ZAMARGU-4260 file (C-alpha; in steps of 0.2 Angstrom, whole numbers, plus 5000, padded with zeros to 4 digits):
<rodrens>
0) 4777/4731/4858 | 4796/4733/4859 | 4804/4730/4845 | 4815/4716/4851 | 4799/4707/4854
5) 4792/4712/4840 | 4807/4701/4831 | 4806/4684/4841 | 4786/4683/4833 | 4792/4686/4816
10) 4808/4672/4817 | 4792/4661/4827 | 4784/4659/4811 | 4784/4647/4801 | 4786/4652/4780
15) 4786/4638/4772 | 4793/4639/4755 | 4792/4658/4756 | 4807/4666/4750 | 4799/4686/4749
20) 4808/4698/4758 | 4828/4689/4757 | 4839/4702/4750 | 4855/4698/4750 | 4871/4714/4755
25) 4878/4718/4743 | 4898/4723/4745 | 4894/4743/4734 | 4879/4745/4747 | 4891/4738/4762
30) 4907/4752/4757 | 4893/4765/4760 | 4882/4761/4776 | 4903/4757/4784 | 4905/4777/4780
35) 4888/4780/4786 | 4890/4771/4803 | 4908/4779/4805 | 4902/4792/4808 | 4889/4788/4820
40) 4886/4786/4838 | 4874/4773/4849 | 4872/4777/4865 | 4857/4772/4880 | 4852/4779/4893
45) 4848/4771/4911 | 4837/4775/4918 | 4820/4767/4921 | 4808/4779/4915 | 4804/4787/4895
50) 4817/4797/4888 | 4808/4814/4878 | 4819/4818/4860 | 4817/4836/4865 | 4824/4835/4880
55) 4837/4825/4879 | 4843/4836/4863 | 4840/4854/4873 | 4850/4845/4886 | 4865/4839/4877
60) 4868/4849/4861 | 4875/4864/4872 | 4884/4855/4884 | 4895/4848/4869 | 4898/4861/4858
65) 4900/4853/4844 | 4909/4862/4828 | 4896/4856/4814 | 4876/4851/4816 | 4871/4832/4824
70) 4858/4823/4822 | 4848/4814/4837 | 4833/4801/4832 | 4826/4790/4845 | 4828/4773/4844
75) 4816/4765/4855 | 4819/4758/4876 | 4830/4773/4880 | 4842/4770/4864 | 4848/4786/4853
80) 4857/4784/4837 | 4870/4801/4835 | 4875/4805/4815 | 4890/4822/4818 | 4896/4832/4804
85) 4915/4830/4806 | 4927/4812/4816 | 4933/4827/4826 | 4918/4832/4833 | 4910/4811/4837
90) 4931/4810/4845 | 4928/4825/4855 | 4911/4818/4863 | 4919/4800/4864 | 4934/4808/4874
95) 4927/4820/4886 | 4912/4805/4895 | 4905/4797/4904 | 4887/4810/4901 | 4874/4809/4912
100) 4855/4814/4909 | 4845/4820/4922 | 4858/4809/4934 | 4856/4796/4925 | 4873/4787/4917
105) 4873/4786/4896 | 4882/4773/4888 | 4891/4776/4873 | 4896/4764/4859 | 4901/4763/4839
110) 4891/4751/4831 | 4897/4737/4827 | 4893/4725/4815 | 4880/4729/4803 | 4875/4739/4815
115) 4858/4731/4820 | 4852/4741/4838 | 4847/4725/4848 | 4867/4719/4847 | 4873/4733/4850
120) 4886/4731/4867 | 4881/4747/4879 | 4889/4735/4892 | 4907/4747/4894 | 4911/4763/4898
125) 4927/4771/4902 | 4931/4783/4916 | 4943/4793/4925 | 4950/4783/4938 | 4958/4789/4952
130) 4971/4779/4965 | 4976/4785/4981 | 4990/4781/4994 | 5000/4771/4978 | 5015/4769/4986
135) 5032/4778/4978 | 5039/4763/4971 | 5023/4760/4962 | 5021/4773/4951 | 5027/4772/4933
140) 5015/4770/4919 | 5022/4750/4917 | 5018/4748/4938 | 5000/4761/4935 | 4996/4750/4922
145) 4996/4733/4932 | 4984/4740/4943 | 4972/4748/4931 | 4971/4730/4924 | 4962/4722/4942
150) 4949/4737/4937 | 4948/4737/4919 | 4954/4738/4901 | 4968/4753/4905 | 4967/4764/4889
155) 4978/4779/4897 | 4989/4784/4910 | 4988/4803/4917 | 5008/4809/4915 | 5014/4829/4918
160) 5025/4837/4909 | 5039/4827/4910 | 5032/4809/4909 | 5032/4806/4929 | 5016/4800/4937
165) 5023/4805/4956 | 5005/4816/4964 | 4993/4814/4980 | 4984/4800/4968 | 4988/4791/4950
170) 4976/4794/4936 | 4969/4783/4924 | 4957/4779/4911 | 4949/4765/4909 | 4935/4756/4902
175) 4927/4750/4917 | 4911/4734/4912 | 4896/4745/4920 | 4889/4723/4923 | 4899/4722/4938
180) 4900/4732/4954 | 4914/4743/4954 | 4929/4742/4964 | 4929/4752/4979 | 4948/4749/4987
185) 4965/4738/4980 | 4974/4728/4991 | 4993/4729/4990 | 5004/4713/4992 | 5025/4710/4992
190) 5027/4693/4982 | 5037/4683/4995 | 5022/4689/5008 | 5012/4678/4996 | 5021/4664/4998
195) 5022/4665/5014 | 5006/4669/5016 | 5003/4651/5007 | 5016/4644/5018 | 5006/4648/5032
200) 4988/4640/5026 | 4996/4625/5023 | 4999/4627/5041 | 4978/4630/5047 | 4986/4648/5048
205) 4975/4660/5040 | 4982/4667/5024 | 4974/4688/5028 | 4987/4699/5038 | 4979/4718/5036
210) 4997/4726/5040 | 5004/4716/5025 | 4993/4724/5014 | 4992/4741/5008 | 4974/4747/5003
215) 4972/4760/4989 | 4955/4765/4988 | 4948/4770/4969 | 4937/4785/4965 | 4929/4788/4950
220) 4928/4806/4941 | 4912/4808/4932 | 4901/4796/4944 | 4883/4797/4940 | 4870/4790/4954
225) 4875/4773/4957 | 4865/4759/4970 | 4875/4761/4989 | 4869/4741/4992 | 4878/4732/4977
230) 4888/4742/4969 | 4880/4745/4951 | 4881/4759/4942 | 4861/4758/4934 | 4851/4760/4947
235) 4850/4765/4964 | 4850/4762/4983 | 4829/4763/4986 | 4828/4750/4968 | 4841/4739/4974
240) 4833/4722/4977 | 4845/4719/4992 | 4843/4734/4999 | 4829/4731/5013 | 4829/4746/5022
245) 4848/4745/5027 | 4854/4763/5034 | 4868/4770/5025 | 4878/4766/5037 | 4877/4749/5032
250) 4880/4747/5016 | 4896/4742/5006 | 4897/4760/4995 | 4894/4777/4995 | 4895/4795/4988
255) 4913/4794/4995 | 4919/4785/4978 | 4914/4798/4966 | 4929/4811/4964 | 4929/4829/4956
260) 4935/4831/4938 | 4949/4841/4933 | 4940/4855/4928 | 4930/4855/4947 | 4946/4855/4958
265) 4954/4868/4946 | 4937/4878/4951 | 4936/4875/4970 | 4954/4878/4968 | 4952/4899/4958
270) 4938/4899/4971 | 4951/4895/4988 | 4965/4909/4980 | 4953/4924/4977 | 4946/4920/4993
275) 4962/4919/5004 | 4967/4937/4991 | 4952/4944/4995 | 4956/4942/5016 | 4975/4947/5014
280) 4967/4962/5006 | 4958/4967/5019 | 4969/4960/5032 | 4982/4975/5024 | 4970/4987/5024
285) 4967/4987/5042 | 4983/4985/5047 | 4990/5002/5037 | 4974/5009/5046 | 4979/5003/5064
290) 4998/5010/5061 | 4989/5028/5054 | 4978/5028/5070 | 4995/5025/5080 | 5005/5039/5074
295) 4990/5054/5071 | 4993/5055/5053 | 4981/5046/5039 | 4987/5048/5025 | 4977/5062/5017
300) 4960/5058/5002 | 4961/5063/4986 | 4965/5083/4981 | 4968/5088/4998 | 4984/5090/5007
305) 4991/5085/5023 | 4992/5102/5031 | 4981/5112/5020 | 4980/5132/5023 | 4964/5139/5023
310) 4961/5157/5019 | 4953/5169/5008 | 4937/5162/5016 | 4938/5177/5027 | 4946/5164/5043
315) 4963/5173/5049 | 4975/5157/5046 | 4986/5159/5064 | 4969/5155/5072 | 4967/5144/5060
320) 4972/5124/5068 | 4968/5109/5051 | 4963/5096/5064 | 4970/5078/5054 | 4952/5066/5051
325) 4951/5049/5056 | 4946/5036/5044 | 4930/5029/5045 | 4937/5011/5050 | 4947/5018/5063
330) 4934/5030/5072 | 4922/5014/5074 | 4935/5003/5079 | 4941/5018/5090 | 4928/5026/5099
335) 4939/5035/5113 | 4947/5045/5101 | 4931/5049/5093 | 4925/5061/5108 | 4943/5069/5110
340) 4944/5072/5092 | 4924/5079/5091 | 4929/5092/5109 | 4946/5097/5103 | 4934/5102/5085
345) 4918/5110/5100 | 4934/5123/5108 | 4941/5128/5093 | 4924/5132/5085 | 4920/5140/5103
350) 4938/5150/5101 | 4933/5156/5082 | 4913/5164/5088 | 4925/5173/5104 | 4935/5180/5095
355) 4927/5187/5082 | 4914/5194/5095 | 4926/5204/5100 | 4934/5212/5085 | 4913/5215/5078
360) 4913/5226/5094 | 4932/5234/5093 | 4928/5239/5075 | 4911/5245/5081 | 4917/5255/5095
365) 4930/5263/5081 | 4914/5266/5070 | 4908/5280/5084 | 4924/5289/5084 | 4926/5292/5069
370) 4907/5299/5067 | 4913/5311/5080 | 4931/5316/5077 | 4927/5314/5056 | 4940/5305/5054
375) 4941/5289/5042 | 4943/5273/5052 | 4949/5259/5040 | 4939/5244/5048 | 4941/5223/5043
380) 4925/5214/5041 | 4928/5197/5043 | 4913/5189/5033 | 4920/5198/5020 | 4936/5192/5022
385) 4947/5210/5020 | 4947/5229/5025 | 4933/5241/5016 | 4932/5261/5022 | 4916/5262/5034
390) 4918/5281/5039 | 4906/5294/5037 | 4908/5309/5024 | 4909/5324/5032 | 4906/5338/5023
395) 4920/5352/5026 | 4914/5365/5037 | 4910/5385/5029 | 4914/5399/5037
</rodrens>
């Protein structure tokens, strides 16, 4: 048995002559109670199933990130009371809404009256609303407030640094009655045209002319799941009594009424800028590589020079040729250039090997002659990288 049913049964009981149980709230007790209520909020989760307190706290507290601890207690019927440690945390939570739990709206309100739970009003929620296709003539605070009043009670009109309201859309903070269908579009007409339409209506002509109206679509930031059939917040279209297996295309409302919040837009813009920067870097690297390949003079790698001299390794600098290396990226994109480079390297190695063989044969011939004649010959050793004395030691002949 819920609280409302219990109260009804108690009222139905006749208390003839019984005066017990009646308490008068004194002024001192009232002042203390008002201080407690000032630091509290009451919220209701618009969900058809029961919400557990533990899961509810685990989902909200990390998101709110308050300075002081918040106490959350369950009051029944998916209603919870939030006791804040300071006024700043309470205002932060109210301004940061609307809040969701499991894709369902949480209606937050300050307790009114004596704080009786069954008499709290869970009918209004503040949304940031975007109005698109606003004419330039209406891009001022006064006119935007008038437009917003047709949606709900306007709390704030967003402006830029200079106080102007120019932009792709007008952005207003509006308290909306969720017991009524959401407004999906506004139609703007001039006052003199309304007078002309009334005259036409008297003559029997249709007063509604879509060409004279300016449609201004309405979108809601942080809008939870709602009914696409009737436009009410609190249930989905499959749970609606007017659903009747309609197709999504035939429904009067849709997900296009959900608008990304300012934080979501900033994240999307950062992602686009990051992707654009990476693509520009890749394009610049590719263009640089292509220019280097055409010039045949790629930039040297770290720690190398463009024309390094190969000395000290036993290799003759006069026959050594420095072949520029192509980058891996240019090799993948120009297979013909790779084959030509490999062919040049093979021919260079073959020429070096033949030259070494000739020098080795010459050194062996000179060595044999020196052994026969007893002369000292300096032989160049290409393997060791310098001259060495290989002549045999000849003993002087004795007479």
